[in-house]
N, C-alpha and C positions, 0 to 999 in steps of 0.2 A: 293816442284817439282812443277811447273806451266806446266801442259800439258792439251791442250785442250782435252775434252771428247771423241772426235773422234778419238785422240791417245792413247787412255787408257794404262797406263802401265799394263801388264798382272799380276803382282803379286799384285797390289791392287784389282784385282778380283778374286782372288784364292777361297774365299768361295763361291763365285757364280758358277765358274768354275767347281770347283772339291770336291763340298760336296758328303761324301758318300751317307747317306740316303739309308743304307741297309735295306733290309727287313729282318724280323724274322726268327729264327730258327725254325723249324716243326719237332717234334719229334713223331716218330708213336706210336699209342699204342703196347703193348708188343703182339705179336703173341701167339698163341695157340702151345704149344709144339708139334712136329710132332711125329710120331712113330720113335721108335727105328730103326738106320741104320745100313745096314750091314757093319762091320768094316773089310772085309777079311775072314771072317764068321761069322756064324749064331749069333748073340748078345744073350749071355745067359738072362734067367729070372733072377730077382733081387734074388730069391731065390737059383738060381744054383751057384751063386757067393760066394765061400768062402775064407778063408783066412784073412790075415791083408791088411787091404786097405789103408794103410798109404803109401806115398812113400817111396822107399829104401832110406837107410841112404845116398848113394852117391848122391840122387837125391832134397837133401834139400837145400833150397836157402843159398847163401853166403853172407856174408856182405862186399859189394864191395868198400863200401867208396864214395858213391854218394855224400858225404857232398864237394866233390873236384869236379868241374863241368869238364867233359873233352873237350878238344880244338874242336872247330867247324869249325877250319878251312880247314877241308879235311885231316889234317895228324894225325894220332893216333900215341901219344908218346908210347916209348917201356913201360913204367909204365901202361900204359891203355891197351896196347896190352897183356900184363901180367894179368890184372884185367879179362879182356874179356876171356882170355883162362883159367881164373880158374872158371868160371861158369858151373853148371852141370845143365842136363835136368832136368825139373819137367813137365813132359806132362800131368798132371792131373790139376796144375794150367793153363798150357796153355790153355787145354780145357774150361776151365771156361771161361777165357778171350776170347776164339775166338767164342764160341757158343753167348756170348753176343753182340759180334760184327756181327756176320754173320746171326743170329738165332733173338738177341734181347731177349733171354732169357735163363737162366743157363741151363747148360746140367742137363739131368735127372740123378738119382740115378744109375740105371741101366748102363747109358754111361759112367758116372764116373768110376763105379766098372770095366765096362769092360775095360777100358785101365787099369787101376790099375791092373788088374789080367792077363794081356796080357804076353806072353812070350815077344812079342816084341812089347814094348808099344809106340815106335816112328811110327812102321808100323800100330798099331790102330789108333794113334791118327791120323795120316794122312789119313786113310780111311775115318775117320769122318768129316776131311775138305774136303776131294773130294765129300763126300754125301750131306753136307751142302751147298756146291757152286752149287748145282742142285735143292736144295729145293726152294720152292715158298717164303720163309721165306726171301730169299736173295733178291729177287724184293723190298721188304718192308724197307729194310735195305739199298741198295742201293739207291731208291729213297729217304730217308731221307738224305744219304751222298750228293746225288746231289743237294737236295734242299739248304741245307747247305752252300755246295762249292760254288753254282750261287747266293749266299744270295735271295734265290726266297721261302722261306719257309712262311708259313700261309696265304698264297693267293692261292686258287685254279686256278684263272685266270692265273697263273705263271708256271702252271702244265706241259705244253707242252716241255720244254727245258730239264729239270730235268727227266721226263718220258721218252725222247728219249734217253739221256744218258744211262738210267737205263736198257732200251731195249737193248740196244748196249753191256751191260755187260751182262745180263742174256740170251741174242742169241748167244754169244760169238763172236760177231762181232768186227772188229778194232775199236778201240775207237777213232782213227783219224778220223772215219766216222762223228763225232761230227762236222768238219769243213768243210767236202767236201761232204756229201751227200748231193745230189741235190731234194731231195723229201724225205717224211716221218718225218722230224723233229718236225713237231707240234704233237707230241703222245698223244694220250686220255688214259685214265684210266678208267677202268668200274668198276661197284660197287663191283665186285668180286676180284679187284686188276689186273685183266689183263691189260699188256698195248699193243697197237697197235699203229704201225707208222700212220700218216697222213698229208698229204700235208698242208701248210700254205698258205693261201688266204691273203696275205697282199701285193700284186701286185709286188714282186721281180721277176726280169726278169730271173734269172737264181740264186737259193737258194744256200747257202753255211751252212749247218746244222744249228747249234744253233747261227752262226753269224749274220743269218737273220729271227730269228723266231720274230713274233710282242710281244710276252710277255716279252722277255729280253728288247727289242730295246724300248719299252715303259717305261719298270722299270727303264731302265738308261737312261731316257731322261735326256737333259741337255743343256745349252748353249755350243754352237761349237761342239756338241757331244763327248765331252771330258769325261764326266762318262762311253760312251760304250767304249771308247777307253782304259780307266783305268781298266774295267771289264775284258775286254781280256787279258790285261798284267798282271794283278794280278790273274787272275783266272788261266790262261793256260801256263804263263812263270812265274808264282811263284816269282815275283819279283816287287816291285814297280819302278816308275819312279824316275830318269832316266833311262830307259832301256838299253843304250848303252854307254860306257864310253870308251874313247880315250884319248892320250897324251895331257895335258893341253895345251890352246893356248891363247896368250894374246889377248882380244878383248877391251882392254881399260877400263875395269871395275874394279870392288874392288873384284872381285872373277873370277877364270879362266874360260874359255871354254872348256867344255871335251868329249861333243860328236862328232862323228866321221862325221857326215855331216857338208858341208861347212856353216858358219855361217851366209850365206846369202839364204842358200837355203829354207829360211822360210819367213814370211810376218813380217814386221815391219814397224815403222815411215818411215823409209827412202825406202821403195820400195813399196808403195801402199796399207800396211795394216792397217785395222781400229783400230786394237788392237797391241800395241808395244812390239812383242815378242822379240825384238832386245834389250830391257830395261835391263843395267847392272847396274842401280842405287844403288839397294840394294842387289840382287841376280842376277846370271846370268839366266834369266829365260830360254833361249835358251838351257839349259844342259838336260832340260826334253822336250820342245816342239820341239826340233829339230825331235824327232822321233813322239810324239805326232801329230804333224800338218803334218806327211804325212800318218798317218793313219785315222784321223779325217774325212776327206771328204768322204771316204767310207761309213760311218755310219751317213752321214749327212742328206741324203735323207728321212730317215726314220721321221715321223711326232712324235707327242706324242702320238700319239695311236699305233705307231708301223708301220705304213703302208708306203710302198717305193711310193715316189713321184718323177715326172719328174725332180723337181728341189730340191734345198737345202731347207731343211723344220727345220731346228734349227736358232737360234737367236743369237745376240749378246749382252754381258752385256754392252749396252749403252742406251743413252735415247731414249724413244719409242722402244725397243728393236727390231730393226731391222732384217730381216733375213739375214743370212750369205751369201757371194759370195765366190767363190773358192780364191779370191785374199786375204780374211781375215786369212787365212791359208800358202799359197803358191805364188810363184811368178809365171806368167802366164806358162813359159817353165817347171815349175819343177814338176816330177812325184809323184804319189802317193806310198809308200813302204812298207813293213812290218819292214825290217832294211835297213841300209845304205847298197846298194849294192843288195839288194832284193827286187825286184820290184814286186809291186801289185797294178793294174790298175782296179780290182772290187775286188768283195766279193770272188767269187771263187778260183781267184789266191791268196788272204789272205790266204784264206783256206788252199789251196794246201801248201805255203809257212809255216803257221802253222802245218802242219801234217810232215813237213820233218825237222822243227826244232829241235836239240838235245836238248835245253833249255826245251821245250816243253814237250818232251820224259822224261826228267829228272823230271819235275813237274808232272806229271802222276805219276811216281814212287813215289815221296817224300809224295804226298797226299795219295795214298793207304798205303806207310807205316805210316804216322801219323795217320791214320784211324784204322790201327789194334792195334798200340801202345799207341790210346787214348790222342794223342797230340792235340794240337790247330792249327788254321790256321797259314800257314807259314808265309803270309804277315801280316794278322791281328794283331797276338800275336808273329810273330817272332819266331815261330816253326821251324826254317829250320834244315834241313837235311844234315849233311856233305856228300859231295859228295862218300868220301871213303867208308861210310856207306852201301850205298844202290848198288855199282859199279856191285855186282853179279846179283841182282836183273832187274837192266836197261839193262844189256847184255840179260839176258833171256827174259825180254819183249821185245826188239827190234828183237831178233832173233826167237819169236814166233808170230809175225805180230802184236805188239801192241794190244793184247788180255787182258782185265783186270781179266777175271778169272784166267788165268795163273798166272798174277801178283801177284793177291791175295792170289792163293795157295803160290807161292814162298816166300811173307813175311810171312803167317801164319805158315810155316813149318821150317823157317830160324832159325838157332841158336840164332839169337839175339830175337825172339819172344819165343822160347821155352826154353831157358836156362836163369837160373836166378843166 
C-alpha cells in the first residue's frame, strides 16, 4: 500500500494511538477492625452467645452445577431460573465476604456469632451492612476501588480523581457529580485518611468533574487524545470501541461500515485529514473512529501535564510529530458529541450527557456488582454482568438519585449475594 506519510492509514498507527499503558493496582493495608456495631439491638459479648453456631440445615450451600456456565445474553433460561430458585441463604458466609469488601478485614467472632444466633439473621446481617457503610473503613475500600477502576493506583499524584469519587460515595452524593461538578474534583487525602474536595488549578474554563482533572489527563496522554477518549468509554460506559453499532453499510471496503454517523462526518484523506480515518483496506477504521473522533477534540487542549491550553496540545503520529488541528478529526462544519444525535460542544456538556446516559447508569451498577461478587474488570477481563441480573438494583439506583451507598446496600443484601 503506497500512501504518503501525511495520509497515514490509521490502522498502521494503532499501537501508537491506542496503547493501554495502565497504571498498577493499589491495594490498601488492612484496616484495624472497628468496634462491634449495633445490629438492631446491642451486640452481645462473646461469652453471652451460646448454642450451636453452625448455619441451619436449610442454609447450607447447594451444588448448583457451575460447571455449566449460564447464558450472559440477558435472558435466563428456565433451567437456570430453577437453579437460582433452589439457592438458600447463608448470612454467615455473606457476612464474611461483605466484611472483606466493605472493611478490608474479616468480621469478628462476636459479629459472626451475633448473626448466627439472631432470631432474624437477615435483619441482623442487613444491620451490619448499614453500619459498615457508615464506618471510616469504607473510605479506604472505596479509594482502592476507584484507583483500580481509573487505573490510577500506585502513584500518589493520581489520587485527586479517585479521592473525589470516594468522597462522593462516603458523603452520599450523586455519583453523577463525577462528570458534572464544576469544583472540588481535585480532592486531597490527609494523613488520617480524611478526604477533602479541592479545586483544580490547570486552566480549565469550566470544570466537568474528573473529565478535566490534571492527573487523569496527564496519565492518559497520547497522540490525538485517543487514550483519554478510550478511558472515558471503557470506564464509564463499560464497553470498548466501537461504541455505537448501526445497520451495516457498504463503503467499498472489505468489511462493512456499521456506525450511525455519516461516513464522511470524520476526517480522511479525501476531506482534509492528515490521518486517513476513511481507510478500509484492511478494516473499516471509521467503525471505531466515528465516535472517537467526535469526542477527542474535547480532550485535545490538555497538554502532557494535564494543563488546559488555548489551542490543541496533542500531536499526530507523523514525521516530526506535528500538533493536531481540528481538521485532523472532523470536517469544518462537524460538531463534537458524546453519541450520534447527542451533541457535546464542551466538557460540561459532555459531562451532562454522561450523567444522563442509561448505559453509564448501568455501568455503575455493574461495577458495584462485580466489586461485591469479587469479579474482574468488565472491559479488561470481560467480566460482563447480564442486564437481567441487575435490573432491580439499577431501578433502585436511578430512583434513589444515583447514590452509591444505596446501590452497595442493594447489592450486598440481594439474594444473589446472600444465597448460595
